[in-house]
TIVO-2410 file (N, C-alpha, C; in nm, 3 decimals):
# residues 204
REC num residu      c1      c2      c3 atome chaine
REC   1      M  15.333   8.217   7.786     N      A
REC   1      M  15.268   8.263   7.656    CA      A
REC   1      M  15.173   8.353   7.645     C      A
REC   2      A  15.179   8.411   7.542     N      A
REC   2      A  15.084   8.569   7.510    CA      A
REC   2      A  14.976   8.525   7.487     C      A
REC   3      P  14.832   8.581   7.551     N      A
REC   3      P  14.706   8.510   7.484    CA      A
REC   3      P  14.691   8.557   7.328     C      A
REC   4      R  14.633   8.449   7.271     N      A
REC   4      R  14.585   8.452   7.124    CA      A
REC   4      R  14.490   8.517   7.127     C      A
REC   5      P  14.479   8.576   7.009     N      A
REC   5      P  14.344   8.685   6.972    CA      A
REC   5      P  14.224   8.625   6.950     C      A
REC   6      M  14.117   8.635   6.967     N      A
REC   6      M  13.983   8.598   6.927    CA      A
REC   6      M  13.879   8.672   6.904     C      A
REC   7      T  13.769   8.631   6.845     N      A
REC   7      T  13.680   8.702   6.840    CA      A
REC   7      T  13.563   8.642   6.946     C      A
REC   8      S  13.519   8.736   6.996     N      A
REC   8      S  13.431   8.747   7.152    CA      A
REC   8      S  13.294   8.724   7.084     C      A
REC   9      K  13.233   8.601   7.130     N      A
REC   9      K  13.114   8.561   7.125    CA      A
REC   9      K  12.989   8.635   7.214     C      A
REC  10      F  13.027   8.740   7.332     N      A
REC  10      F  12.961   8.752   7.369    CA      A
REC  10      F  13.015   8.922   7.436     C      A
REC  11      A  12.883   9.002   7.462     N      A
REC  11      A  12.968   9.078   7.502    CA      A
REC  11      A  13.004   9.052   7.638     C      A
REC  12      G  13.098   9.178   7.668     N      A
REC  12      G  13.185   9.207   7.774    CA      A
REC  12      G  13.252   9.344   7.814     C      A
REC  13      T  13.342   9.323   7.914     N      A
REC  13      T  13.443   9.448   7.978    CA      A
REC  13      T  13.563   9.425   7.961     C      A
REC  14      C  13.634   9.509   7.863     N      A
REC  14      C  13.775   9.515   7.842    CA      A
REC  14      C  13.857   9.543   7.997     C      A
REC  15      L  13.945   9.489   8.074     N      A
REC  15      L  14.012   9.460   8.171    CA      A
REC  15      L  14.119   9.587   8.151     C      A
REC  16      Q  14.150   9.626   7.987     N      A
REC  16      Q  14.229   9.744   7.972    CA      A
REC  16      Q  14.220   9.853   8.034     C      A
REC  17      C  14.060   9.948   7.932     N      A
REC  17      C  14.059  10.038   7.948    CA      A
REC  17      C  13.903  10.037   8.015     C      A
REC  18      R  13.873   9.894   8.066     N      A
REC  18      R  13.723   9.938   8.157    CA      A
REC  18      R  13.621   9.990   8.049     C      A
REC  19      R  13.603   9.942   7.954     N      A
REC  19      R  13.483  10.010   7.904    CA      A
REC  19      R  13.442   9.863   7.843     C      A
REC  20      P  13.272   9.880   7.807     N      A
REC  20      P  13.223   9.749   7.761    CA      A
REC  20      P  13.225   9.702   7.602     C      A
REC  21      F  13.220   9.588   7.578     N      A
REC  21      F  13.272   9.558   7.401    CA      A
REC  21      F  13.148   9.517   7.349     C      A
REC  22      P  13.101   9.476   7.235     N      A
REC  22      P  12.986   9.392   7.191    CA      A
REC  22      P  13.036   9.286   7.125     C      A
REC  23      A  12.956   9.145   7.127     N      A
REC  23      A  12.986   9.060   7.103    CA      A
REC  23      A  13.036   9.064   6.949     C      A
REC  24      G  13.117   9.020   6.889     N      A
REC  24      G  13.212   8.988   6.791    CA      A
REC  24      G  13.345   9.091   6.792     C      A
REC  25      T  13.363   9.140   6.874     N      A
REC  25      T  13.494   9.218   6.924    CA      A
REC  25      T  13.643   9.144   6.887     C      A
REC  26      A  13.750   9.198   6.840     N      A
REC  26      A  13.829   9.124   6.816    CA      A
REC  26      A  13.923   9.137   6.964     C      A
REC  27      I  13.905   9.003   7.025     N      A
REC  27      I  13.994   9.031   7.196    CA      A
REC  27      I  14.098   8.951   7.191     C      A
REC  28      T  14.182   8.940   7.307     N      A
REC  28      T  14.275   8.889   7.356    CA      A
REC  28      T  14.229   8.831   7.497     C      A
REC  29      W  14.241   8.721   7.540     N      A
REC  29      W  14.163   8.637   7.677    CA      A
REC  29      W  14.255   8.531   7.717     C      A
REC  30      S  14.254   8.536   7.868     N      A
REC  30      S  14.310   8.429   7.904    CA      A
REC  30      S  14.260   8.419   8.099     C      A
REC  31      K  14.328   8.316   8.121     N      A
REC  31      K  14.246   8.322   8.293    CA      A
REC  31      K  14.335   8.409   8.427     C      A
REC  32      T  14.453   8.444   8.305     N      A
REC  32      T  14.479   8.529   8.449    CA      A
REC  32      T  14.500   8.683   8.425     C      A
REC  33      S  14.508   8.729   8.276     N      A
REC  33      S  14.479   8.875   8.255    CA      A
REC  33      S  14.318   8.896   8.194     C      A
REC  34      G  14.223   8.781   8.180     N      A
REC  34      G  14.107   8.842   8.150    CA      A
REC  34      G  14.092   8.875   7.992     C      A
REC  35      A  13.949   8.958   7.962     N      A
REC  35      A  13.938   8.979   7.835    CA      A
REC  35      A  13.995   9.139   7.830     C      A
REC  36      R  14.033   9.178   7.683     N      A
REC  36      R  14.118   9.294   7.665    CA      A
REC  36      R  14.081   9.280   7.496     C      A
REC  37      H  14.092   9.434   7.458     N      A
REC  37      H  14.106   9.450   7.327    CA      A
REC  37      H  14.212   9.370   7.234     C      A
REC  38      A  14.238   9.386   7.181     N      A
REC  38      A  14.339   9.292   7.083    CA      A
REC  38      A  14.379   9.426   6.994     C      A
REC  39      D  14.300   9.489   6.946     N      A
REC  39      D  14.385   9.639   6.915    CA      A
REC  39      D  14.401   9.763   6.992     C      A
REC  40      L  14.501   9.777   7.044     N      A
REC  40      L  14.568   9.889   7.128    CA      A
REC  40      L  14.473  10.046   7.050     C      A
REC  41      T  14.478  10.057   6.972     N      A
REC  41      T  14.403  10.175   6.924    CA      A
REC  41      T  14.277  10.177   6.997     C      A
REC  42      E  14.185  10.039   6.897     N      A
REC  42      E  14.053  10.054   6.959    CA      A
REC  42      E  14.066  10.056   7.102     C      A
REC  43      C  14.168  10.032   7.184     N      A
REC  43      C  14.113  10.006   7.288    CA      A
REC  43      C  14.162  10.150   7.350     C      A
REC  44      A  14.222  10.252   7.297     N      A
REC  44      A  14.221  10.414   7.355    CA      A
REC  44      A  14.138  10.457   7.322     C      A
REC  45      M  14.049  10.405   7.143     N      A
REC  45      M  13.961  10.513   7.113    CA      A
REC  45      M  13.828  10.483   7.279     C      A
REC  46      A  13.809  10.393   7.319     N      A
REC  46      A  13.721  10.307   7.386    CA      A
REC  46      A  13.714  10.393   7.497     C      A
REC  47      A  13.855  10.386   7.594     N      A
REC  47      A  13.864  10.458   7.701    CA      A
REC  47      A  13.850  10.598   7.724     C      A
REC  48      A  13.868  10.690   7.541     N      A
REC  48      A  13.837  10.827   7.567    CA      A
REC  48      A  13.701  10.852   7.528     C      A
REC  49      V  13.626  10.762   7.515     N      A
REC  49      V  13.462  10.755   7.516    CA      A
REC  49      V  13.435  10.794   7.683     C      A
REC  50      V  13.396  10.920   7.690     N      A
REC  50      V  13.336  10.932   7.828    CA      A
REC  50      V  13.167  10.906   7.838     C      A
REC  51      P  13.146  10.767   7.905     N      A
REC  51      P  13.050  10.798   7.948    CA      A
REC  51      P  12.911  10.821   8.017     C      A
REC  52      P  12.785  10.833   7.965     N      A
REC  52      P  12.661  10.935   7.993    CA      A
REC  52      P  12.629  10.893   8.121     C      A
REC  53      P  12.626  11.027   8.197     N      A
REC  53      P  12.612  10.998   8.364    CA      A
REC  53      P  12.464  10.937   8.328     C      A
REC  54      P  12.483  10.860   8.489     N      A
REC  54      P  12.383  10.735   8.568    CA      A
REC  54      P  12.215  10.829   8.513     C      A
REC  55      P  12.105  10.801   8.508     N      A
REC  55      P  12.032  10.871   8.542    CA      A
REC  55      P  11.978  10.910   8.654     C      A
REC  56      P  11.887  11.016   8.691     N      A
REC  56      P  11.844  11.046   8.817    CA      A
REC  56      P  11.794  10.954   8.896     C      A
REC  57      A  11.859  11.015   9.053     N      A
REC  57      A  11.737  10.863   9.147    CA      A
REC  57      A  11.625  10.928   9.120     C      A
REC  58      I  11.496  10.818   9.163     N      A
REC  58      I  11.362  10.830   9.152    CA      A
REC  58      I  11.386  10.850   9.326     C      A
REC  59      T  11.333  10.891   9.395     N      A
REC  59      T  11.294  10.945   9.526    CA      A
REC  59      T  11.125  10.940   9.588     C      A
REC  60      A  11.118  10.936   9.720     N      A
REC  60      A  10.960  10.937   9.734    CA      A
REC  60      A  10.985  10.960   9.894     C      A
REC  61      N  10.918  11.044   9.923     N      A
REC  61      N  10.958  11.131  10.092    CA      A
REC  61      N  10.822  11.025  10.190     C      A
REC  62      L  10.877  10.910  10.212     N      A
REC  62      L  10.803  10.801  10.286    CA      A
REC  62      L  10.788  10.799  10.416     C      A
REC  63      R  10.870  10.922  10.512     N      A
REC  63      R  10.925  10.961  10.651    CA      A
REC  63      R  10.808  10.900  10.713     C      A
REC  64      P  10.655  10.925  10.706     N      A
REC  64      P  10.587  10.927  10.765    CA      A
REC  64      P  10.538  10.771  10.783     C      A
REC  65      I  10.566  10.717  10.680     N      A
REC  65      I  10.536  10.564  10.689    CA      A
REC  65      I  10.636  10.496  10.781     C      A
REC  66      A  10.774  10.541  10.754     N      A
REC  66      A  10.904  10.501  10.846    CA      A
REC  66      A  10.846  10.483  11.008     C      A
REC  67      E  10.775  10.600  10.992     N      A
REC  67      E  10.802  10.631  11.143    CA      A
REC  67      E  10.651  10.543  11.201     C      A
REC  68      F  10.552  10.570  11.105     N      A
REC  68      F  10.416  10.516  11.162    CA      A
REC  68      F  10.443  10.323  11.214     C      A
REC  69      L  10.534  10.276  11.090     N      A
REC  69      L  10.595  10.169  11.145    CA      A
REC  69      L  10.717  10.127  11.237     C      A
REC  70      M  10.764  10.206  11.240     N      A
REC  70      M  10.904  10.187  11.368    CA      A
REC  70      M  10.846  10.198  11.455     C      A
REC  71      A  10.709  10.336  11.502     N      A
REC  71      A  10.654  10.336  11.633    CA      A
REC  71      A  10.565  10.196  11.656     C      A
REC  72      A  10.531  10.152  11.592     N      A
REC  72      A  10.494   9.990  11.635    CA      A
REC  72      A  10.643   9.918  11.696     C      A
REC  73      A  10.711   9.909  11.601     N      A
REC  73      A  10.788   9.820  11.667    CA      A
REC  73      A  10.817   9.831  11.811     C      A
REC  74      A  10.852  10.011  11.851     N      A
REC  74      A  10.879  10.029  11.941    CA      A
REC  74      A  10.772  10.007  12.061     C      A
REC  75      R  10.646   9.979  12.007     N      A
REC  75      R  10.553   9.915  12.104    CA      A
REC  75      R  10.552   9.726  12.102     C      A
REC  76      G  10.668   9.711  12.101     N      A
REC  76      G  10.697   9.564  12.089    CA      A
REC  76      G  10.629   9.473  12.004     C      A
REC  77      L  10.590   9.526  11.862     N      A
REC  77      L  10.588   9.466  11.767    CA      A
REC  77      L  10.660   9.380  11.706     C      A
REC  78      Q  10.726   9.284  11.674     N      A
REC  78      Q  10.847   9.219  11.610    CA      A
REC  78      Q  10.893   9.262  11.448     C      A
REC  79      Y  10.747   9.219  11.390     N      A
REC  79      Y  10.779   9.255  11.268    CA      A
REC  79      Y  10.626   9.336  11.210     C      A
REC  80      P  10.640   9.471  11.229     N      A
REC  80      P  10.526   9.551  11.209    CA      A
REC  80      P  10.491   9.549  11.020     C      A
REC  81      K  10.390   9.537  10.997     N      A
REC  81      K  10.357   9.584  10.887    CA      A
REC  81      K  10.214   9.614  10.834     C      A
REC  82      A  10.189   9.712  10.751     N      A
REC  82      A  10.045   9.787  10.720    CA      A
REC  82      A   9.995   9.728  10.596     C      A
REC  83      R   9.880   9.713  10.604     N      A
REC  83      R   9.816   9.670  10.465    CA      A
REC  83      R   9.741   9.816  10.387     C      A
REC  84      F   9.734   9.850  10.247     N      A
REC  84      F   9.667   9.963  10.229    CA      A
REC  84      F   9.617   9.894  10.063     C      A
REC  85      L   9.494  10.008  10.026     N      A
REC  85      L   9.482   9.973   9.912    CA      A
REC  85      L   9.554  10.012   9.786     C      A
REC  86      A   9.600   9.919   9.680     N      A
REC  86      A   9.641   9.958   9.570    CA      A
REC  86      A   9.584  10.063   9.463     C      A
REC  87      P   9.645  10.150   9.403     N      A
REC  87      P   9.583  10.221   9.310    CA      A
REC  87      P   9.460  10.180   9.214     C      A
REC  88      D   9.440  10.049   9.215     N      A
REC  88      D   9.277  10.001   9.146    CA      A
REC  88      D   9.225   9.986   9.207     C      A
REC  89      G   9.242  10.000   9.390     N      A
REC  89      G   9.135   9.975   9.438    CA      A
REC  89      G   9.101   9.870   9.495     C      A
REC  90      R   9.147   9.742   9.412     N      A
REC  90      R   9.121   9.594   9.461    CA      A
REC  90      R   9.219   9.530   9.491     C      A
REC  91      R   9.348   9.551   9.517     N      A
REC  91      R   9.450   9.476   9.538    CA      A
REC  91      R   9.512   9.522   9.642     C      A
REC  92      E   9.600   9.431   9.700     N      A
REC  92      E   9.656   9.452   9.855    CA      A
REC  92      E   9.787   9.527   9.809     C      A
REC  93      L   9.843   9.631   9.877     N      A
REC  93      L   9.926   9.684   9.905    CA      A
REC  93      L  10.007   9.683  10.064     C      A
REC  94      R  10.078   9.604  10.054     N      A
REC  94      R  10.180   9.591  10.197    CA      A
REC  94      R  10.305   9.641  10.211     C      A
REC  95      L  10.300   9.704  10.335     N      A
REC  95      L  10.468   9.745  10.355    CA      A
REC  95      L  10.489   9.712  10.456     C      A
REC  96      T  10.669   9.690  10.462     N      A
REC  96      T  10.715   9.639  10.562    CA      A
REC  96      T  10.801   9.732  10.583     C      A
REC  97      L  10.869   9.707  10.739     N      A
REC  97      L  10.969   9.750  10.761    CA      A
REC  97      L  11.115   9.660  10.750     C      A
REC  98      A  11.209   9.697  10.709     N      A
REC  98      A  11.333   9.606  10.693    CA      A
REC  98      A  11.442   9.588  10.816     C      A
REC  99      G  11.454   9.450  10.873     N      A
REC  99      G  11.463   9.483  10.984    CA      A
REC  99      G  11.669   9.501  10.963     C      A
REC 100      P  11.706   9.501  11.109     N      A
REC 100      P  11.901   9.505  11.104    CA      A
REC 100      P  11.986   9.427  11.007     C      A
REC 101      R  11.884   9.303  10.968     N      A
REC 101      R  11.981   9.181  10.923    CA      A
REC 101      R  11.944   9.187  10.760     C      A
REC 102      S  11.875   9.251  10.739     N      A
REC 102      S  11.876   9.286  10.562    CA      A
REC 102      S  11.934   9.406  10.491     C      A
REC 103      K  11.951   9.359  10.392     N      A
REC 103      K  12.004   9.453  10.297    CA      A
REC 103      K  12.001   9.571  10.287     C      A
REC 104      V  11.907   9.664  10.288     N      A
REC 104      V  11.885   9.777  10.360    CA      A
REC 104      V  11.833   9.779  10.449     C      A
REC 105      P  11.851   9.753  10.593     N      A
REC 105      P  11.776   9.822  10.720    CA      A
REC 105      P  11.755   9.975  10.702     C      A
REC 106      G  11.615   9.909  10.779     N      A
REC 106      G  11.509  10.065  10.789    CA      A
REC 106      G  11.433  10.075  10.658     C      A
REC 107      S  11.471  10.025  10.531     N      A
REC 107      S  11.395  10.073  10.379    CA      A
REC 107      S  11.244   9.974  10.417     C      A
REC 108      I  11.168  10.065  10.357     N      A
REC 108      I  11.018  10.009  10.357    CA      A
REC 108      I  11.039   9.920  10.214     C      A
REC 109      Q  10.990   9.835  10.289     N      A
REC 109      Q  10.943   9.698  10.096    CA      A
REC 109      Q  10.821   9.717  10.101     C      A
REC 110      V  10.795   9.721   9.972     N      A
REC 110      V  10.676   9.736   9.897    CA      A
REC 110      V  10.619   9.593   9.846     C      A
REC 111      Y  10.522   9.597   9.868     N      A
REC 111      Y  10.488   9.429   9.824    CA      A
REC 111      Y  10.306   9.497   9.738     C      A
REC 112      L  10.296   9.428   9.618     N      A
REC 112      L  10.195   9.439   9.582    CA      A
REC 112      L  10.143   9.334   9.531     C      A
REC 113      A   9.985   9.253   9.610     N      A
REC 113      A   9.942   9.122   9.576    CA      A
REC 113      A  10.059   9.047   9.581     C      A
REC 114      D  10.139   9.048   9.751     N      A
REC 114      D  10.208   8.995   9.775    CA      A
REC 114      D  10.365   8.935   9.686     C      A
REC 115      E  10.357   9.015   9.596     N      A
REC 115      E  10.478   9.034   9.500    CA      A
REC 115      E  10.551   9.137   9.522     C      A
REC 116      W  10.689   9.128   9.582     N      A
REC 116      W  10.805   9.252   9.594    CA      A
REC 116      W  10.782   9.296   9.501     C      A
REC 117      V  10.773   9.440   9.456     N      A
REC 117      V  10.791   9.542   9.336    CA      A
REC 117      V  10.901   9.657   9.414     C      A
REC 118      G  10.982   9.632   9.502     N      A
REC 118      G  11.058   9.726   9.535    CA      A
REC 118      G  11.104   9.778   9.664     C      A
REC 119      R  11.166   9.848   9.697     N      A
REC 119      R  11.172   9.927   9.866    CA      A
REC 119      R  11.246  10.105   9.821     C      A
REC 120      V  11.174  10.127   9.972     N      A
REC 120      V  11.237  10.303   9.952    CA      A
REC 120      V  11.352  10.327  10.037     C      A
REC 121      E  11.451  10.345  10.034     N      A
REC 121      E  11.583  10.363  10.123    CA      A
REC 121      E  11.561  10.465  10.181     C      A
REC 122      P  11.626  10.467  10.329     N      A
REC 122      P  11.683  10.569  10.372    CA      A
REC 122      P  11.798  10.638  10.343     C      A
REC 123      P  11.859  10.728  10.387     N      A
REC 123      P  11.753  10.841  10.433    CA      A
REC 123      P  11.722  10.961  10.341     C      A
REC 124      D  11.732  10.924  10.234     N      A
REC 124      D  11.718  11.019  10.115    CA      A
REC 124      D  11.585  10.948  10.013     C      A
REC 125      G  11.508  10.858  10.042     N      A
REC 125      G  11.400  10.812   9.974    CA      A
REC 125      G  11.457  10.771   9.836     C      A
REC 126      R  11.568  10.701   9.812     N      A
REC 126      R  11.582  10.654   9.680    CA      A
REC 126      R  11.514  10.502   9.680     C      A
REC 127      I  11.418  10.491   9.538     N      A
REC 127      I  11.338  10.370   9.507    CA      A
REC 127      I  11.432  10.302   9.442     C      A
REC 128      A  11.421  10.178   9.503     N      A
REC 128      A  11.497  10.037   9.425    CA      A
REC 128      A  11.362   9.942   9.342     C      A
REC 129      G  11.398   9.899   9.235     N      A
REC 129      G  11.302   9.762   9.231    CA      A
REC 129      G  11.210   9.826   9.123     C      A
REC 130      S  11.145   9.760   9.056     N      A
REC 130      S  11.017   9.796   8.946    CA      A
REC 130      S  10.966   9.921   8.981     C      A
REC 131      L  10.902   9.967   9.128     N      A
REC 131      L  10.857  10.051   9.172    CA      A
REC 131      L  10.928  10.202   9.113     C      A
REC 132      A  11.016  10.168   9.120     N      A
REC 132      A  11.104  10.338   9.017    CA      A
REC 132      A  11.028  10.355   8.886     C      A
REC 133      R  10.959  10.257   8.811     N      A
REC 133      R  10.884  10.288   8.744    CA      A
REC 133      R  10.764  10.294   8.725     C      A
REC 134      D  10.711  10.245   8.856     N      A
REC 134      D  10.544  10.302   8.872    CA      A
REC 134      D  10.484  10.412   8.919     C      A
REC 135      T  10.472  10.502   8.812     N      A
REC 135      T  10.434  10.636   8.891    CA      A
REC 135      T  10.308  10.670   8.983     C      A
REC 136      A  10.217  10.560   8.943     N      A
REC 136      A  10.068  10.537   9.004    CA      A
REC 136      A  10.092  10.494   9.118     C      A
REC 137      L  10.204  10.408   9.142     N      A
REC 137      L  10.187  10.334   9.283    CA      A
REC 137      L  10.283  10.440   9.339     C      A
REC 138      I  10.386  10.518   9.270     N      A
REC 138      I  10.438  10.611   9.375    CA      A
REC 138      I  10.317  10.685   9.430     C      A
REC 139      D  10.273  10.714   9.371     N      A
REC 139      D  10.199  10.824   9.395    CA      A
REC 139      D  10.082  10.776   9.491     C      A
REC 140      A  10.048  10.682   9.495     N      A
REC 140      A   9.995  10.618   9.613    CA      A
REC 140      A  10.028  10.611   9.734     C      A
REC 141      L  10.166  10.579   9.753     N      A
REC 141      L  10.245  10.580   9.860    CA      A
REC 141      L  10.273  10.720   9.925     C      A
REC 142      L  10.266  10.840   9.838     N      A
REC 142      L  10.321  10.937   9.870    CA      A
REC 142      L  10.142  11.002   9.955     C      A
REC 143      T  10.038  10.945   9.902     N      A
REC 143      T   9.928  10.995   9.917    CA      A
REC 143      T   9.924  10.903  10.067     C      A
REC 144      I   9.961  10.760  10.093     N      A
REC 144      I   9.960  10.732  10.217    CA      A
REC 144      I  10.012  10.751  10.295     C      A
REC 145      A  10.152  10.816  10.262     N      A
REC 145      A  10.223  10.874  10.340    CA      A
REC 145      A  10.168  10.997  10.447     C      A
REC 146      G  10.090  11.112  10.354     N      A
REC 146      G  10.050  11.197  10.428    CA      A
REC 146      G   9.936  11.167  10.517     C      A
REC 147      N   9.895  11.061  10.561     N      A
REC 147      N   9.793  11.006  10.628    CA      A
REC 147      N   9.801  10.856  10.653     C      A
REC 148      P   9.920  10.774  10.694     N      A
REC 148      P   9.904  10.621  10.719    CA      A
REC 148      P   9.786  10.558  10.767     C      A
REC 149      A   9.741  10.648  10.907     N      A
REC 149      A   9.631  10.570  10.980    CA      A
REC 149      A   9.507  10.586  10.914     C      A
REC 150      E   9.470  10.686  10.801     N      A
REC 150      E   9.359  10.692  10.755    CA      A
REC 150      E   9.351  10.602  10.599     C      A
REC 151      A   9.438  10.600  10.557     N      A
REC 151      A   9.516  10.484  10.415    CA      A
REC 151      A   9.447  10.337  10.487     C      A
REC 152      A   9.500  10.327  10.626     N      A
REC 152      A   9.502  10.184  10.666    CA      A
REC 152      A   9.358  10.164  10.689     C      A
REC 153      Q   9.247  10.264  10.738     N      A
REC 153      Q   9.160  10.266  10.769    CA      A
REC 153      Q   9.044  10.212  10.663     C      A
REC 154      A   9.076  10.281  10.540     N      A
REC 154      A   9.003  10.306  10.423    CA      A
REC 154      A   9.011  10.130  10.363     C      A
REC 155      Y   9.158  10.074  10.398     N      A
REC 155      Y   9.190   9.960  10.359    CA      A
REC 155      Y   9.072   9.851  10.436     C      A
REC 156      G   9.100   9.876  10.574     N      A
REC 156      G   9.001   9.735  10.629    CA      A
REC 156      G   8.869   9.802  10.616     C      A
REC 157      A   8.777   9.912  10.614     N      A
REC 157      A   8.666   9.927  10.576    CA      A
REC 157      A   8.605   9.863  10.441     C      A
REC 158      L   8.705   9.832  10.387     N      A
REC 158      L   8.679   9.838  10.227    CA      A
REC 158      L   8.693   9.663  10.201     C      A
REC 159      M   8.811   9.594  10.272     N      A
REC 159      M   8.837   9.478  10.245    CA      A
REC 159      M   8.749   9.373  10.427     C      A
REC 160      C   8.747   9.432  10.484     N      A
REC 160      C   8.694   9.387  10.637    CA      A
REC 160      C   8.795   9.310  10.677     C      A
REC 161      K   8.893   9.341  10.629     N      A
REC 161      K   9.005   9.284  10.683    CA      A
REC 161      K   9.084   9.356  10.804     C      A
REC 162      C   9.162   9.348  10.893     N      A
REC 162      C   9.235   9.434  10.953    CA      A
REC 162      C   9.307   9.510  10.894     C      A
REC 163      S   9.386   9.587  10.887     N      A
REC 163      S   9.479   9.697  10.776    CA      A
REC 163      S   9.625   9.600  10.868     C      A
REC 164      F   9.645   9.581  10.954     N      A
REC 164      F   9.766   9.542  11.007    CA      A
REC 164      F   9.804   9.394  11.081     C      A
REC 165      C   9.700   9.372  11.116     N      A
REC 165      C   9.716   9.176  11.137    CA      A
REC 165      C   9.681   9.100  11.036     C      A
REC 166      G   9.580   9.147  10.895     N      A
REC 166      G   9.502   9.074  10.817    CA      A
REC 166      G   9.390   8.974  10.858     C      A
REC 167      L   9.379   9.014  10.999     N      A
REC 167      L   9.246   8.903  11.030    CA      A
REC 167      L   9.123   8.915  10.986     C      A
REC 168      P   8.984   8.893  10.964     N      A
REC 168      P   8.898   8.891  10.957    CA      A
REC 168      P   8.831   9.012  11.041     C      A
REC 169      L   8.751   9.090  11.017     N      A
REC 169      L   8.680   9.187  11.134    CA      A
REC 169      L   8.567   9.110  11.164     C      A
REC 170      A   8.589   9.134  11.305     N      A
REC 170      A   8.464   8.981  11.362    CA      A
REC 170      A   8.330   9.118  11.443     C      A
REC 171      D   8.308   9.252  11.435     N      A
REC 171      D   8.246   9.364  11.417    CA      A
REC 171      D   8.214   9.486  11.343     C      A
REC 172      E   8.102   9.542  11.352     N      A
REC 172      E   8.051   9.662  11.272    CA      A
REC 172      E   8.168   9.741  11.292     C      A
REC 173      G   8.204   9.754  11.401     N      A
REC 173      G   8.276   9.886  11.459    CA      A
REC 173      G   8.426   9.884  11.404     C      A
REC 174      S   8.495   9.727  11.379     N      A
REC 174      S   8.584   9.742  11.374    CA      A
REC 174      S   8.624   9.701  11.236     C      A
REC 175      V   8.498   9.685  11.161     N      A
REC 175      V   8.497   9.717  11.007    CA      A
REC 175      V   8.479   9.895  10.985     C      A
REC 176      E   8.455   9.928  11.048     N      A
REC 176      E   8.391  10.118  11.021    CA      A
REC 176      E   8.526  10.177  11.044     C      A
REC 177      V   8.627  10.154  11.110     N      A
REC 177      V   8.777  10.216  11.177    CA      A
REC 177      V   8.904  10.118  11.117     C      A
REC 178      G   8.860  10.014  11.050     N      A
REC 178      G   8.975   9.995  10.974    CA      A
REC 178      G   9.058   9.851  11.062     C      A
REC 179      Y   9.029   9.840  11.168     N      A
REC 179      Y   9.118   9.730  11.200    CA      A
REC 179      Y   9.077   9.731  11.357     C      A
REC 180      G   9.119   9.613  11.440     N      A
REC 180      G   9.101   9.600  11.573    CA      A
REC 180      G   9.138   9.631  11.698     C      A
REC 181      P   9.061   9.630  11.799     N      A
REC 181      P   9.086   9.672  11.929    CA      A
REC 181      P   9.234   9.674  11.992     C      A
REC 182      V   9.266   9.516  11.942     N      A
REC 182      V   9.427   9.467  11.967    CA      A
REC 182      V   9.502   9.537  11.908     C      A
REC 183      C   9.500   9.555  11.775     N      A
REC 183      C   9.569   9.646  11.674    CA      A
REC 183      C   9.591   9.767  11.696     C      A
REC 184      A   9.462   9.826  11.764     N      A
REC 184      A   9.455   9.996  11.786    CA      A
REC 184      A   9.586  10.007  11.868     C      A
REC 185      K   9.585   9.899  11.944     N      A
REC 185      K   9.687   9.971  12.130    CA      A
REC 185      K   9.782   9.934  12.066     C      A
REC 186      R   9.859   9.827  11.944     N      A
REC 186      R   9.970   9.786  11.906    CA      A
REC 186      R  10.017   9.918  11.851     C      A
REC 187      W   9.933  10.005  11.771     N      A
REC 187      W   9.984  10.107  11.681    CA      A
REC 187      W   9.950  10.242  11.728     C      A
REC 188      G   9.901  10.256  11.847     N      A
REC 188      G   9.901  10.366  11.893    CA      A
REC 188      G   9.776  10.446  11.840     C      A
REC 189      L   9.666  10.380  11.825     N      A
REC 189      L   9.534  10.428  11.733    CA      A
REC 189      L   9.407  10.425  11.811     C      A
REC 190      P   9.323  10.552  11.810     N      A
REC 190      P   9.186  10.510  11.824    CA      A
REC 190      P   9.102  10.437  11.787     C      A
REC 191      H   9.019  10.316  11.874     N      A
REC 191      H   8.932  10.268  11.823    CA      A
REC 191      H   8.794  10.303  11.887     C      A
REC 192      Q   8.753  10.403  11.805     N      A
REC 192      Q   8.620  10.463  11.846    CA      A
REC 192      Q   8.542  10.491  11.747     C      A
REC 193      P   8.447  10.407  11.720     N      A
REC 193      P   8.363  10.358  11.564    CA      A
REC 193      P   8.239  10.478  11.657     C      A
REC 194      K   8.183  10.557  11.498     N      A
REC 194      K   8.087  10.625  11.542    CA      A
REC 194      K   7.980  10.582  11.528     C      A
REC 195      G   7.969  10.460  11.464     N      A
REC 195      G   7.850  10.407  11.417    CA      A
REC 195      G   7.772  10.461  11.284     C      A
REC 196      I   7.717  10.391  11.209     N      A
REC 196      I   7.683  10.380  11.118    CA      A
REC 196      I   7.487  10.423  11.134     C      A
REC 197      P   7.472  10.609  11.040     N      A
REC 197      P   7.395  10.614  11.084    CA      A
REC 197      P   7.238  10.541  11.009     C      A
REC 198      T   7.144  10.537  11.052     N      A
REC 198      T   7.005  10.467  11.009    CA      A
REC 198      T   6.911  10.570  10.944     C      A
REC 199      I   6.812  10.570  10.878     N      A
REC 199      I   6.711  10.630  10.804    CA      A
REC 199      I   6.574  10.600  10.909     C      A
REC 200      T   6.508  10.669  10.928     N      A
REC 200      T   6.386  10.636  11.004    CA      A
REC 200      T   6.305  10.687  10.913     C      A
REC 201      Q   6.168  10.616  10.880     N      A
REC 201      Q   6.061  10.614  10.806    CA      A
REC 201      Q   5.972  10.698  10.870     C      A
REC 202      V   5.895  10.815  10.847     N      A
REC 202      V   5.817  10.847  10.935    CA      A
REC 202      V   5.662  10.887  10.873     C      A
REC 203      A   5.552  10.788  10.936     N      A
REC 203      A   5.463  10.762  10.863    CA      A
REC 203      A   5.363  10.899  10.864     C      A
REC 204      S   5.321  10.961  10.734     N      A
REC 204      S   5.232  11.057  10.697    CA      A
REC 204      S   5.083  11.041  10.794     C      A
***
């Protein structure tokens, strides 16, 4: 029995011409053949329309951050993550490296205040998620990529928490460098605070 014509209640895709159609289109539908234009002329016209090209992919070269995280993993850190300052200077920007069982292994997962906002995929740095529309955050990531260790230090010094394990920093030297001595060893970073200079008043 041939499918009966009907008016679509929702937008869909014609399985004949492979083109989308809006709600209210005259179609035929069955469980075996799916939805198709009821009017063959309309189907042919839809097929002749060339769809617009997809928008260009947004990319960012975060290879230095990926190498920073991978180096920590090579030293035995099972789930390396690094914390940095968000563009507003108040919230936490956390970056992790996706493992082999993730959807995109080796990608950099980006969290803003514990909310996932996107990922940067290898090998070309393609950005997925709402991150692709956040130019301020992308600029911040590129700045971090320029010197991940320095950016981690800035986070730890301001937040008084280790940039890597997230624990409170217990001494002034660790606050100054931005991370504790244990994490410094795991991440291959120096832990050499210079000390905070003091001003001595000389009596006249």
